[in-house]
C-alpha positions as CSV (number, residue, x, y, z in Angstrom):
1,X,9.6,-16.0,-3.2
2,X,10.7,-12.3,-2.1
3,X,11.4,-11.2,-5.7
4,X,8.0,-12.6,-6.9
5,X,6.5,-10.7,-4.1
6,X,8.4,-7.6,-5.1
7,X,7.2,-7.9,-8.5
8,X,3.7,-8.3,-7.5
9,X,3.7,-5.4,-5.1
10,X,5.6,-3.1,-7.4
11,X,3.0,-3.9,-10.2
12,X,0.2,-3.1,-8.0
13,X,1.7,0.3,-7.0
14,X,2.5,1.2,-10.9
15,X,-0.8,2.9,-11.1
16,X,-1.5,6.6,-10.4
17,X,-5.0,5.9,-8.4
18,X,-3.6,2.7,-6.4
19,X,-0.4,4.9,-5.5
20,X,-2.8,7.6,-4.3
21,X,-4.7,5.2,-2.2
22,X,-1.6,3.7,-0.6
23,X,-0.2,6.8,0.2
24,X,-3.7,8.1,1.7
25,X,-3.7,4.9,3.9
26,X,0.0,5.3,5.1
27,X,-0.9,8.9,6.3
28,X,-4.0,7.8,7.9
29,X,-1.9,5.5,10.3
30,X,-2.4,2.2,11.7
31,X,-6.0,3.0,12.8
32,X,-7.0,3.1,9.0
33,X,-9.8,4.8,7.2
34,X,-13.1,3.8,6.0
35,X,-13.5,3.2,2.2
36,X,-15.6,6.4,1.6
37,X,-13.3,8.8,3.2
38,X,-10.4,7.1,1.6
39,X,-11.7,7.3,-2.0
40,X,-12.5,11.2,-1.1
41,X,-9.2,11.7,0.3
42,X,-7.4,10.1,-2.7
43,X,-9.6,12.0,-5.1
44,X,-11.0,8.7,-6.8
45,X,-14.7,7.5,-7.1
46,X,-15.8,5.0,-4.4
47,X,-16.2,2.2,-7.2
48,X,-12.9,2.8,-8.7
49,X,-11.3,2.8,-5.0
50,X,-12.9,-0.6,-4.2
51,X,-11.5,-2.1,-7.5
52,X,-8.1,-0.5,-6.9
53,X,-8.0,-1.4,-3.3
54,X,-8.7,-5.1,-4.1
55,X,-5.5,-5.0,-6.4
56,X,-3.4,-3.7,-3.4
57,X,-5.0,-6.3,-1.1
58,X,-3.9,-9.0,-3.4
59,X,-0.5,-7.5,-3.6
60,X,-0.8,-7.8,0.3
61,X,-0.3,-4.3,0.6
62,X,-3.5,-3.4,2.4
63,X,-5.7,-5.0,4.6
64,X,-9.4,-4.6,5.5
65,X,-11.8,-5.1,8.5
66,X,-15.6,-4.8,8.4
67,X,-16.7,-2.7,11.4
68,X,-20.5,-2.6,11.5
69,X,-21.5,-1.1,8.1
70,X,-18.2,0.0,7.1
71,X,-15.0,-1.4,5.8
72,X,-11.7,0.0,7.3
73,X,-8.8,-0.1,5.3
74,X,-5.1,-0.1,6.6
75,X,-1.7,0.0,5.1
76,X,0.3,-3.3,5.7
77,X,3.2,-1.8,7.2
78,X,4.9,-5.0,7.5
79,X,4.6,-5.8,3.8
80,X,5.6,-2.3,2.7
81,X,8.7,-2.4,5.0
82,X,9.6,-5.8,3.5
83,X,9.3,-4.4,0.0
84,X,11.6,-1.5,0.7
85,X,13.9,-3.6,2.7
86,X,14.2,-6.1,-0.3
87,X,14.7,-3.1,-2.7
88,X,17.4,-1.6,-0.5
89,X,19.2,-4.7,0.2
90,X,23.0,-4.5,-0.5
91,X,22.8,-0.9,-1.5
92,X,25.7,1.2,-2.1
93,X,28.1,-1.7,-2.6
94,X,28.9,-1.7,1.1
95,X,29.9,1.8,1.2
96,X,28.3,4.7,3.3
97,X,24.7,4.8,2.4
98,X,23.5,8.2,2.1
99,X,19.7,8.5,2.7
100,X,19.0,5.2,4.2
């Protein structure tokens, strides 16, 4: 199951626009950011951002919440942390890991 989730998440991230969006969401912090501001910050159009955010949400890398007329997007820090932990599991063959 972990490897399936990793493949789905990495596939979602393997796109310039989606990578820009997730980086902008990570920078925004846990309070998140509304869709319009996010699209502007990431340098993509609003329609494109919506489509790309759906891909990221399906990969469980972002979440959204409707607040009044706005949709607030947030990075899923737990899911991102799990992905990184999966990638780094057993790194360095048990030797001292530099940069971990």
